[in-house]
Structure formats: structure tokens, C-alpha cells
C-alpha positions in Angstrom: 83.6 124.2 95.6 80.4 123.6 97.5 78.9 120.2 98.5 76.5 119.9 95.5 79.2 120.6 93.0 81.5 118.0 94.6 78.8 115.4 94.6 78.0 116.1 90.9 81.7 115.8 90.0 82.0 112.5 92.0 78.9 111.0 90.2 80.3 112.1 86.8 83.7 110.5 87.5 82.1 107.3 88.8 80.0 107.0 85.6 83.2 107.4 83.5 84.9 104.7 85.5 82.1 102.2 85.0 82.1 102.8 81.2 85.9 102.4 81.0 85.8 99.0 82.8 83.5 97.4 80.2 86.2 97.2 77.5 87.4 93.6 76.9 91.1 93.0 76.9 92.7 92.4 73.4 93.9 88.9 72.7 97.0 88.7 70.5 97.6 84.9 71.0 94.7 82.4 70.7 96.3 80.2 73.4 95.9 83.1 75.9 92.1 83.0 75.4 92.0 79.3 75.9 93.9 79.5 79.2 92.1 82.5 80.5 89.3 81.6 82.9 85.7 82.8 82.8 85.0 86.4 83.9 84.3 86.1 87.6 83.8 89.8 88.4 80.2 89.3 89.5 80.8 86.1 91.4 79.0 86.2 94.8 81.7 84.2 96.6 84.3 86.7 95.4 82.2 89.7 96.6 81.7 88.1 100.0 85.4 87.5 100.3 86.3 91.1 99.4 83.7 92.5 101.8 85.2 90.4 104.6 88.7 91.4 103.7 87.7 95.1 103.8 86.5 94.7 107.4 89.9 93.3 108.6 93.0 95.3 109.4 96.4 94.1 108.4 
């Protein structure tokens, strides 16, 4: 497999992963939805924290 094929495959798989993450989780009990917090995936504080944690070694 050459470099171009590998890059194309990586882009294709990355696009599939982004599409798969968009599905909301099913809620079977209404109390679960009430206790579940807001979606914080795009929170800037969270992103800063994870960037800092990636830099550190444990």
C-alpha cells in the first residue's frame, strides 16, 4: 500500500467515525434524561483540559 492509498483510507475512516458519533443515545427512562447534564463535547474548558493532559506523562 503506498502513501496516497493509506492517506485516502485514513480520511475515509475518519469521516465514518465522525458520522457515527452524531447519533443520540436512546432514553428508556424519562428520569435519565432529567438527570443527564447538557452535552459538553464542545466546551472550550474541556478541550483545554484534555490538551493539557495529553502533554503530560503519567
